[in-house]
C-alpha positions as CSV (number, residue, x, y, z in Angstrom):
1,M,0.0,0.0,0.0
2,Q,1.2,3.5,-0.8
3,R,1.9,5.5,2.4
4,Y,1.0,9.0,1.3
5,A,-2.0,10.8,-0.3
6,V,-1.9,14.2,-2.0
7,G,-4.8,16.3,-3.0
8,E,-6.3,19.7,-3.4
9,W,-9.5,21.2,-1.8
10,E,-11.4,24.3,-2.3
11,S,-11.3,27.0,0.4
12,L,-11.7,26.0,4.1
13,W,-12.2,29.7,5.0
14,A,-15.4,31.5,4.4
15,T,-13.5,34.8,4.1
16,E,-11.4,33.4,1.2
17,P,-14.0,31.7,-1.0
18,Y,-11.7,31.2,-4.0
19,M,-8.6,30.0,-2.2
20,K,-7.3,26.5,-2.9
21,H,-5.4,24.3,-0.5
22,R,-3.3,21.3,-1.1
23,F,-2.3,18.7,1.5
24,V,-0.1,15.7,2.1
25,L,-1.5,12.9,4.3
26,D,0.5,10.2,5.9
27,L,-2.0,7.4,5.7
28,E,-0.1,5.1,8.0
29,S,0.0,7.5,10.9
30,R,-3.3,9.1,9.9
31,T,-1.6,12.6,10.0
32,V,-1.7,15.7,7.9
33,I,2.0,16.3,7.4
34,A,2.0,19.4,5.1
35,G,-0.3,21.9,3.6
36,E,-0.2,25.0,1.3
37,D,-2.6,27.7,0.4
38,R,-2.9,29.2,-3.1
39,V,-2.8,32.9,-2.8
40,R,-2.3,35.3,-5.7
41,R,-1.3,32.6,-8.1
42,H,1.4,31.2,-5.7
43,W,1.5,28.4,-3.2
44,W,2.4,29.4,0.4
45,S,3.2,27.0,3.3
46,M,0.4,26.8,5.8
47,R,0.9,27.9,9.4
48,L,1.1,25.0,11.8
49,E,-2.3,25.9,13.3
50,H,-3.9,25.6,9.9
51,V,-2.4,22.2,9.3
52,A,-3.7,21.2,12.8
53,Y,-7.2,22.6,11.8
54,M,-7.1,20.4,8.7
55,Q,-6.2,17.4,10.9
56,Q,-9.1,18.1,13.2
57,L,-11.5,18.6,10.3
58,L,-10.5,15.2,8.7
59,D,-10.7,13.4,12.0
60,E,-14.1,14.8,12.9
61,T,-15.8,15.0,9.5
62,F,-13.9,13.0,6.9
63,D,-12.4,10.1,8.8
64,S,-12.9,7.8,5.8
65,I,-10.1,9.7,4.0
66,W,-7.5,7.7,5.8
67,D,-8.8,4.4,4.3
68,E,-10.2,5.7,1.0
69,P,-8.4,9.0,0.0
70,E,-9.5,8.6,-3.6
71,E,-13.1,9.1,-2.6
72,L,-12.3,12.7,-1.7
73,G,-10.1,13.4,-4.7
74,F,-6.7,12.5,-3.2
75,V,-4.1,10.4,-5.0
76,R,-2.0,7.7,-3.3
77,Q,1.8,7.8,-3.8
78,D,5.0,6.5,-2.3
79,W,6.8,9.8,-1.9
80,I,6.3,13.2,-0.3
81,P,6.2,15.9,-3.0
82,S,9.1,18.4,-3.0
83,W,6.8,21.3,-2.2
84,A,5.9,19.7,1.1
85,T,9.5,19.4,2.2
86,K,10.9,22.8,1.3
87,A,11.9,25.2,4.0
88,W,9.3,27.7,5.2
89,P,10.0,31.4,4.8
90,W,11.9,32.6,7.8
91,P,11.4,34.4,10.0
92,P,7.6,33.7,9.9
93,L,5.4,36.8,9.8
94,P,3.3,37.3,12.9
95,E,-0.5,37.3,12.7
96,V,-1.9,40.9,12.2
97,Q,-3.8,40.7,15.5
98,D,-0.6,39.8,17.4
99,V,1.2,42.8,16.0
100,E,-1.8,45.1,16.8
101,K,-1.9,43.8,20.4
102,M,1.9,44.2,20.7
103,L,1.8,47.8,19.4
104,D,-1.3,48.8,21.4
105,G,0.0,47.4,24.7
106,S,3.6,48.2,24.4
107,D,5.5,51.0,26.1
108,L,8.5,50.3,23.9
109,P,9.4,52.8,21.3
110,F,9.5,51.5,17.8
111,E,11.0,52.8,14.6
112,R,9.0,54.9,12.1
113,D,9.9,55.9,8.6
114,E,10.1,59.5,7.3
115,H,6.3,59.6,6.9
116,G,5.6,58.5,10.5
117,C,4.5,55.0,9.5
118,I,5.6,52.1,11.6
119,I,8.3,50.0,9.9
120,F,7.1,46.5,9.6
121,P,8.1,44.1,10.9
122,P,8.7,46.3,13.9
123,R,12.3,46.9,14.9
124,F,12.2,48.0,18.5
125,I,14.7,50.5,19.7
126,A,16.4,49.6,23.0
127,G,16.5,52.5,25.4
128,G,15.2,54.8,22.7
129,R,18.4,54.4,20.7
130,K,19.2,52.5,17.5
């Protein structure tokens, strides 16, 4: 039996109705091991919490995928595709809400450009100095 299954699904997120996702499943361990989102014509590695959400979704709603992945449009294969093993962009960008909380609750000065806009990602200035 081939250990992995690879497939694409339409959007999991109501706020992004036209987004596509692709996943690699390890059928032996019944685990989602990689995922990517298609955004603006490019595939981007999923955050770990999104891969975990897909795992939860499959376990709770589509548990049959582990035995019959073809029924949900996945293809069995013996290898993990190269897109699933490439390095993630580093450093990972923080979620927008996390940055907003950090800026709203922080007494630390942060760097601004010549127009007064915060430089993102923020580079904090220790002791008010660069």
